[in-house]
MOPAC internal coordinates of N, CA, C and O (Angstrom, degrees):
PM7 1SCF
backbone

  N    0.0000 0     0.00 0     0.00 0    0    0    0
  C    1.4263 1     0.00 0     0.00 0    1    0    0
  C    1.5187 1   111.01 1     0.00 0    2    1    0
  O    1.2310 1   119.75 1   138.19 1    3    2    1
  N    1.3218 1   118.08 1   -41.81 1    3    2    1
  C    1.4295 1   122.51 1   177.68 1    5    3    2
  C    1.5743 1   110.62 1   -58.91 1    6    5    3
  O    1.2310 1   120.83 1   140.34 1    7    6    5
  N    1.3343 1   116.03 1   -39.66 1    7    6    5
  C    1.4291 1   122.46 1  -179.50 1    9    7    6
  C    1.5605 1   109.67 1   -60.16 1   10    9    7
  O    1.2310 1   120.79 1   132.18 1   11   10    9
  N    1.2895 1   116.10 1   -47.82 1   11   10    9
  C    1.4799 1   119.68 1   180.00 1   13   11   10
  C    1.5033 1   110.01 1   -62.83 1   14   13   11
  O    1.2310 1   119.92 1   137.66 1   15   14   13
  N    1.3559 1   117.75 1   -42.34 1   15   14   13
  C    1.4533 1   122.00 1   177.11 1   17   15   14
  C    1.4855 1   113.81 1   -56.49 1   18   17   15
  O    1.2310 1   121.09 1   132.11 1   19   18   17
  N    1.3440 1   115.51 1   -47.89 1   19   18   17
  C    1.4341 1   120.73 1  -178.22 1   21   19   18
  C    1.5708 1   111.44 1   -68.87 1   22   21   19
  O    1.2310 1   120.13 1   142.54 1   23   22   21
  N    1.3014 1   117.37 1   -37.46 1   23   22   21
  C    1.4549 1   119.68 1   175.23 1   25   23   22
  C    1.5219 1   111.39 1   -62.02 1   26   25   23
  O    1.2310 1   121.72 1   135.43 1   27   26   25
  N    1.3210 1   114.31 1   -44.57 1   27   26   25
  C    1.5115 1   119.63 1   179.87 1   29   27   26
  C    1.5121 1   111.99 1   -64.41 1   30   29   27
  O    1.2310 1   119.96 1   134.26 1   31   30   29
  N    1.2923 1   117.69 1   -45.74 1   31   30   29
  C    1.4650 1   122.18 1   179.10 1   33   31   30
  C    1.5644 1   110.25 1   -65.45 1   34   33   31
  O    1.2310 1   120.45 1   140.33 1   35   34   33
  N    1.2865 1   116.74 1   -39.67 1   35   34   33
  C    1.4769 1   120.81 1   178.31 1   37   35   34
  C    1.5013 1   112.42 1   -65.05 1   38   37   35
  O    1.2310 1   120.59 1   139.27 1   39   38   37
  N    1.3348 1   116.48 1   -40.73 1   39   38   37
  C    1.4601 1   121.57 1   177.72 1   41   39   38
  C    1.5324 1   111.66 1   -64.51 1   42   41   39
  O    1.2310 1   121.11 1   135.97 1   43   42   41
  N    1.3241 1   115.49 1   -44.03 1   43   42   41
  C    1.4875 1   122.06 1  -179.80 1   45   43   42
  C    1.5320 1   109.57 1   -62.30 1   46   45   43
  O    1.2310 1   120.41 1   129.90 1   47   46   45
  N    1.3198 1   116.82 1   -50.10 1   47   46   45
  C    1.4511 1   122.02 1  -178.67 1   49   47   46
  C    1.5483 1   110.13 1   -64.65 1   50   49   47
  O    1.2310 1   120.64 1   140.27 1   51   50   49
  N    1.2932 1   116.39 1   -39.73 1   51   50   49
  C    1.4817 1   119.61 1  -179.37 1   53   51   50
  C    1.5299 1   110.97 1   -65.24 1   54   53   51
  O    1.2310 1   119.61 1   138.36 1   55   54   53
  N    1.3076 1   118.34 1   -41.64 1   55   54   53
  C    1.4599 1   119.51 1   177.38 1   57   55   54
  C    1.5159 1   109.74 1   -69.49 1   58   57   55
  O    1.2310 1   118.64 1   143.11 1   59   58   57
  N    1.3169 1   120.20 1   -36.89 1   59   58   57
  C    1.4476 1   120.94 1  -179.92 1   61   59   58
  C    1.5248 1   111.77 1   -67.60 1   62   61   59
  O    1.2310 1   120.50 1   140.53 1   63   62   61
  N    1.3463 1   116.65 1   -39.47 1   63   62   61
  C    1.4971 1   118.82 1   178.70 1   65   63   62
  C    1.5162 1   110.41 1   -69.80 1   66   65   63
  O    1.2310 1   119.33 1   148.17 1   67   66   65
  N    1.3167 1   118.89 1   -31.83 1   67   66   65
  C    1.4691 1   121.15 1  -179.91 1   69   67   66
  C    1.5550 1   109.70 1   -75.40 1   70   69   67
  O    1.2310 1   120.53 1   136.42 1   71   70   69
  N    1.2946 1   116.59 1   -43.58 1   71   70   69
  C    1.4699 1   121.62 1  -176.46 1   73   71   70
  C    1.5440 1   110.10 1  -128.50 1   74   73   71
  O    1.2310 1   120.23 1   -99.61 1   75   74   73
  N    1.3412 1   117.16 1    80.39 1   75   74   73
  C    1.4847 1   116.97 1  -176.41 1   77   75   74
  C    1.5266 1   114.68 1   -63.87 1   78   77   75
  O    1.2310 1   119.31 1   161.54 1   79   78   77
  N    1.3203 1   118.92 1   -18.46 1   79   78   77
  C    1.4278 1   121.77 1   179.97 1   81   79   78
  C    1.4954 1   114.50 1   -80.75 1   82   81   79
  O    1.2310 1   120.22 1  -176.60 1   83   82   81
  N    1.3250 1   117.18 1     3.40 1   83   82   81
  C    1.4846 1   121.55 1  -175.22 1   85   83   82
  C    1.5096 1   111.95 1   -68.68 1   86   85   83
  O    1.2310 1   120.14 1   164.83 1   87   86   85
  N    1.3519 1   117.34 1   -15.17 1   87   86   85
  C    1.4325 1   122.44 1  -178.20 1   89   87   86
  C    1.5349 1   113.20 1   -87.50 1   90   89   87
  O    1.2310 1   119.42 1   168.55 1   91   90   89
  N    1.3029 1   118.71 1   -11.45 1   91   90   89
  C    1.4397 1   123.18 1  -172.54 1   93   91   90
  C    1.5571 1   110.74 1   -98.15 1   94   93   91
  O    1.2310 1   119.19 1   -50.33 1   95   94   93
  N    1.3159 1   119.14 1   129.67 1   95   94   93
  C    1.4901 1   121.10 1  -178.91 1   97   95   94
  C    1.5270 1   112.69 1   -63.84 1   98   97   95
  O    1.2310 1   119.90 1   149.35 1   99   98   97
  N    1.3315 1   117.80 1   -30.65 1   99   98   97
  C    1.4419 1   120.34 1   179.86 1  101   99   98
  C    1.5491 1   111.60 1   -64.25 1  102  101   99
  O    1.2310 1   121.10 1   142.87 1  103  102  101
  N    1.2992 1   115.50 1   -37.13 1  103  102  101
  C    1.4616 1   121.92 1   177.33 1  105  103  102
  C    1.5204 1   111.92 1   -66.37 1  106  105  103
  O    1.2310 1   120.84 1   142.97 1  107  106  105
  N    1.3834 1   115.99 1   -37.03 1  107  106  105
  C    1.4410 1   119.74 1   176.87 1  109  107  106
  C    1.5324 1   111.43 1   -67.32 1  110  109  107
  O    1.2310 1   120.75 1   145.53 1  111  110  109
  N    1.3382 1   116.17 1   -34.47 1  111  110  109
  C    1.4664 1   119.53 1   176.30 1  113  111  110
  C    1.5587 1   109.87 1   -62.49 1  114  113  111
  O    1.2310 1   120.28 1   139.77 1  115  114  113
  N    1.3078 1   117.07 1   -40.23 1  115  114  113
  C    1.4504 1   120.21 1   174.74 1  117  115  114
  C    1.5150 1   111.65 1   -60.32 1  118  117  115
  O    1.2310 1   121.03 1   132.78 1  119  118  117
  N    1.3221 1   115.63 1   -47.22 1  119  118  117
  C    1.4422 1   121.00 1  -179.36 1  121  119  118
  C    1.5387 1   112.65 1   -60.09 1  122  121  119
  O    1.2310 1   120.57 1   134.47 1  123  122  121
  N    1.3029 1   116.51 1   -45.53 1  123  122  121
  C    1.4492 1   121.17 1  -179.78 1  125  123  122
  C    1.5542 1   111.67 1   -71.23 1  126  125  123
  O    1.2310 1   120.35 1   147.67 1  127  126  125
  N    1.3016 1   116.93 1   -32.33 1  127  126  125
  C    1.4818 1   120.16 1   174.63 1  129  127  126
  C    1.5312 1   112.02 1   -63.61 1  130  129  127
  O    1.2310 1   120.43 1   135.84 1  131  130  129
  N    1.2999 1   116.77 1   -44.16 1  131  130  129
  C    1.4560 1   120.63 1   178.88 1  133  131  130
  C    1.5150 1   110.56 1   -63.76 1  134  133  131
  O    1.2310 1   120.23 1   137.80 1  135  134  133
  N    1.2792 1   117.17 1   -42.20 1  135  134  133
  C    1.4726 1   122.24 1   179.99 1  137  135  134
  C    1.5324 1   108.64 1   -62.78 1  138  137  135
  O    1.2310 1   119.23 1   134.61 1  139  138  137
  N    1.3278 1   119.08 1   -45.39 1  139  138  137
  C    1.4547 1   123.02 1  -179.08 1  141  139  138
  C    1.5242 1   110.84 1   -67.00 1  142  141  139
  O    1.2310 1   120.75 1   138.69 1  143  142  141
  N    1.3523 1   116.17 1   -41.31 1  143  142  141
  C    1.4467 1   120.18 1  -178.18 1  145  143  142
  C    1.5588 1   110.37 1   -69.99 1  146  145  143
  O    1.2310 1   119.93 1   146.62 1  147  146  145
  N    1.3042 1   117.74 1   -33.38 1  147  146  145
  C    1.4380 1   119.59 1   176.56 1  149  147  146
  C    1.5235 1   113.49 1   -67.89 1  150  149  147
  O    1.2310 1   120.97 1   149.11 1  151  150  149
  N    1.3187 1   115.75 1   -30.89 1  151  150  149
  C    1.4771 1   118.97 1   176.74 1  153  151  150
  C    1.5204 1   111.37 1   -72.95 1  154  153  151
  O    1.2310 1   119.56 1   149.50 1  155  154  153
  N    1.3449 1   118.45 1   -30.50 1  155  154  153
  C    1.4539 1   120.02 1   177.49 1  157  155  154
  C    1.5412 1   111.33 1   -97.80 1  158  157  155
  O    1.2310 1   119.77 1  -171.85 1  159  158  157
  N    1.3302 1   118.04 1     8.15 1  159  158  157
  C    1.4979 1   126.30 1   175.51 1  161  159  158
  C    1.5318 1   110.45 1    63.18 1  162  161  159
  O    1.2310 1   118.91 1  -145.14 1  163  162  161
  N    1.3061 1   119.68 1    34.86 1  163  162  161
  C    1.4666 1   122.73 1   170.42 1  165  163  162
  C    1.5026 1   107.85 1  -122.99 1  166  165  163
  O    1.2310 1   119.89 1   -83.12 1  167  166  165
  N    1.2994 1   117.81 1    96.88 1  167  166  165
  C    1.4634 1   121.88 1  -179.22 1  169  167  166
  C    1.5450 1   110.14 1   -94.34 1  170  169  167
  O    1.2310 1   122.09 1   -34.46 1  171  170  169
  N    1.3363 1   113.59 1   145.54 1  171  170  169
  C    1.4756 1   118.59 1   177.53 1  173  171  170
  C    1.5217 1   109.57 1   -80.16 1  174  173  171
  O    1.2310 1   122.26 1   -18.11 1  175  174  173
  N    1.3834 1   113.29 1   161.89 1  175  174  173
  C    1.4626 1   119.66 1  -179.95 1  177  175  174
  C    1.5117 1   110.12 1   -60.97 1  178  177  175
  O    1.2310 1   119.57 1   138.47 1  179  178  177
  N    1.3245 1   118.42 1   -41.53 1  179  178  177
  C    1.4777 1   120.87 1  -179.32 1  181  179  178
  C    1.5252 1   110.75 1   -62.86 1  182  181  179
  O    1.2310 1   119.22 1   142.22 1  183  182  181
  N    1.3023 1   119.09 1   -37.78 1  183  182  181
  C    1.4837 1   120.73 1   178.70 1  185  183  182
  C    1.5293 1   110.96 1   -66.41 1  186  185  183
  O    1.2310 1   121.48 1   141.11 1  187  186  185
  N    1.3134 1   114.77 1   -38.89 1  187  186  185
  C    1.4861 1   118.36 1  -179.40 1  189  187  186
  C    1.5447 1   110.94 1   -66.86 1  190  189  187
  O    1.2310 1   121.32 1   139.83 1  191  190  189
  N    1.3455 1   115.09 1   -40.17 1  191  190  189
  C    1.4727 1   118.76 1  -179.87 1  193  191  190
  C    1.5425 1   112.82 1   -71.93 1  194  193  191
  O    1.2310 1   121.10 1   159.68 1  195  194  193
  N    1.3337 1   115.50 1   -20.32 1  195  194  193
  C    1.4799 1   117.55 1  -179.22 1  197  195  194
  C    1.5308 1   112.50 1   -81.63 1  198  197  195
  O    1.2310 1   120.52 1   166.36 1  199  198  197
  N    1.3081 1   116.61 1   -13.64 1  199  198  197
  C    1.4468 1   119.86 1   179.90 1  201  199  198
  C    1.5524 1   111.20 1   -78.25 1  202  201  199
  O    1.2310 1   120.16 1   -52.54 1  203  202  201
  N    1.2895 1   117.30 1   127.46 1  203  202  201
  C    1.4315 1   121.30 1  -177.56 1  205  203  202
  C    1.5138 1   110.32 1   -76.28 1  206  205  203
  O    1.2310 1   120.18 1   -26.81 1  207  206  205
  N    1.3638 1   117.25 1   153.19 1  207  206  205
  C    1.4457 1   120.41 1   176.39 1  209  207  206
  C    1.5333 1   113.19 1   -63.46 1  210  209  207
  O    1.2310 1   120.76 1   152.68 1  211  210  209
  N    1.3283 1   116.15 1   -27.32 1  211  210  209
  C    1.4962 1   119.80 1   177.44 1  213  211  210
  C    1.5014 1   109.05 1   -64.58 1  214  213  211
  O    1.2310 1   118.83 1   140.38 1  215  214  213
  N    1.3044 1   119.83 1   -39.62 1  215  214  213
  C    1.4579 1   123.03 1   176.39 1  217  215  214
  C    1.5249 1   111.38 1   -62.17 1  218  217  215
  O    1.2310 1   120.44 1   136.51 1  219  218  217
  N    1.3164 1   116.76 1   -43.49 1  219  218  217
  C    1.4437 1   120.58 1  -179.85 1  221  219  218
  C    1.5213 1   112.55 1   -65.99 1  222  221  219
  O    1.2310 1   119.89 1   146.25 1  223  222  221
  N    1.3137 1   117.82 1   -33.75 1  223  222  221
  C    1.4425 1   121.64 1   178.44 1  225  223  222
  C    1.5236 1   112.58 1   -71.36 1  226  225  223
  O    1.2310 1   121.30 1   144.48 1  227  226  225
  N    1.3256 1   115.12 1   -35.52 1  227  226  225
  C    1.4976 1   117.35 1   178.87 1  229  227  226
  C    1.4855 1   114.12 1   -71.01 1  230  229  227
  O    1.2310 1   120.05 1   152.36 1  231  230  229
  N    1.3018 1   117.52 1   -27.64 1  231  230  229
  C    1.4196 1   122.02 1   177.98 1  233  231  230
  C    1.5281 1   111.98 1    73.76 1  234  233  231
  O    1.2310 1   119.55 1    46.88 1  235  234  233
  N    1.2760 1   118.46 1  -133.12 1  235  234  233
  C    1.4336 1   124.19 1  -174.88 1  237  235  234
  C    1.5304 1   113.17 1   -88.13 1  238  237  235
  O    1.2310 1   119.30 1  -167.82 1  239  238  237
  N    1.2979 1   118.93 1    12.18 1  239  238  237
  C    1.4812 1   121.10 1  -178.07 1  241  239  238
  C    1.5136 1   111.80 1   -78.23 1  242  241  239
  O    1.2310 1   119.39 1   172.27 1  243  242  241
  N    1.3140 1   118.78 1    -7.73 1  243  242  241
  C    1.4741 1   121.32 1  -179.24 1  245  243  242
  C    1.5161 1   110.34 1   -83.45 1  246  245  243
  O    1.2310 1   120.43 1   -36.32 1  247  246  245
  N    1.3179 1   116.78 1   143.68 1  247  246  245
  C    1.4696 1   120.44 1   176.57 1  249  247  246
  C    1.4914 1   112.45 1   -83.76 1  250  249  247
  O    1.2310 1   119.67 1    -1.17 1  251  250  249
  N    1.2967 1   118.24 1   178.83 1  251  250  249
  C    1.4583 1   122.63 1  -174.84 1  253  251  250
  C    1.5176 1   112.00 1   -68.09 1  254  253  251
  O    1.2310 1   119.52 1   153.34 1  255  254  253
  N    1.3590 1   118.53 1   -26.66 1  255  254  253
  C    1.4462 1   121.12 1   178.93 1  257  255  254
  C    1.5162 1   111.45 1   -72.10 1  258  257  255
  O    1.2310 1   120.02 1   145.63 1  259  258  257
  N    1.3534 1   117.56 1   -34.37 1  259  258  257
  C    1.4594 1   121.41 1   176.92 1  261  259  258
  C    1.5140 1   110.21 1   -66.18 1  262  261  259
  O    1.2310 1   121.10 1   139.23 1  263  262  261
  N    1.3345 1   115.51 1   -40.77 1  263  262  261
  C    1.4716 1   120.44 1   177.91 1  265  263  262
  C    1.5325 1   110.89 1   -62.74 1  266  265  263
  O    1.2310 1   121.27 1   136.44 1  267  266  265
  N    1.3261 1   115.18 1   -43.56 1  267  266  265
  C    1.4564 1   120.66 1   179.57 1  269  267  266
  C    1.5320 1   111.06 1   -62.31 1  270  269  267
  O    1.2310 1   120.39 1   140.31 1  271  270  269
  N    1.3085 1   116.85 1   -39.69 1  271  270  269
  C    1.4698 1   121.40 1   178.68 1  273  271  270
  C    1.4873 1   111.76 1   -64.39 1  274  273  271
  O    1.2310 1   119.28 1   140.02 1  275  274  273
  N    1.3261 1   118.97 1   -39.98 1  275  274  273
  C    1.4558 1   122.99 1   178.57 1  277  275  274
  C    1.5031 1   110.70 1   -64.27 1  278  277  275
  O    1.2310 1   120.19 1   134.63 1  279  278  277
  N    1.2923 1   117.24 1   -45.37 1  279  278  277
  C    1.4855 1   120.18 1   178.90 1  281  279  278
  C    1.4960 1   111.64 1   -66.18 1  282  281  279
  O    1.2310 1   120.01 1   140.28 1  283  282  281
  N    1.3576 1   117.59 1   -39.72 1  283  282  281
  C    1.4597 1   121.38 1  -178.63 1  285  283  282
  C    1.5436 1   107.20 1   -68.28 1  286  285  283
  O    1.2310 1   118.49 1   140.86 1  287  286  285
  N    1.3136 1   120.48 1   -39.14 1  287  286  285
  C    1.4419 1   121.05 1   176.68 1  289  287  286
  C    1.4876 1   112.55 1   -63.15 1  290  289  287
  O    1.2310 1   119.45 1   146.87 1  291  290  289
  N    1.3182 1   118.65 1   -33.13 1  291  290  289
  C    1.4568 1   121.51 1   179.11 1  293  291  290
  C    1.5637 1   112.32 1   -68.63 1  294  293  291
  O    1.2310 1   120.73 1   145.16 1  295  294  293
  N    1.3124 1   116.22 1   -34.84 1  295  294  293
  C    1.4269 1   120.69 1  -175.00 1  297  295  294
  C    1.5482 1   115.20 1   -97.21 1  298  297  295
  O    1.2310 1   119.93 1   138.43 1  299  298  297
  N    1.3142 1   117.74 1   -41.57 1  299  298  297
  C    1.4546 1   121.33 1  -171.18 1  301  299  298
  C    1.4746 1   115.86 1   -88.92 1  302  301  299
  O    1.2310 1   119.35 1   172.97 1  303  302  301
  N    1.3301 1   118.85 1    -7.03 1  303  302  301
  C    1.4814 1   120.20 1   179.38 1  305  303  302
  C    1.4759 1   111.68 1   -96.24 1  306  305  303
  O    1.2310 1   120.10 1   180.00 1  307  306  305

């Protein structure tokens, strides 16, 4: 039981240290807007600027978790 508790606390703190804005509803609106706009192929200027050149050079070789990390970095930092 202690092991599960420490893993859970460590995960929560790790996510919070990486993305401190994850607690604010305004940041979640940004995240959801980028996801919705990417589905309809209309990306905002902020989302385009947040994409690193390394991502653009790799093309489609990134998995869905890498794409999620890039969008989360754009909104939650």
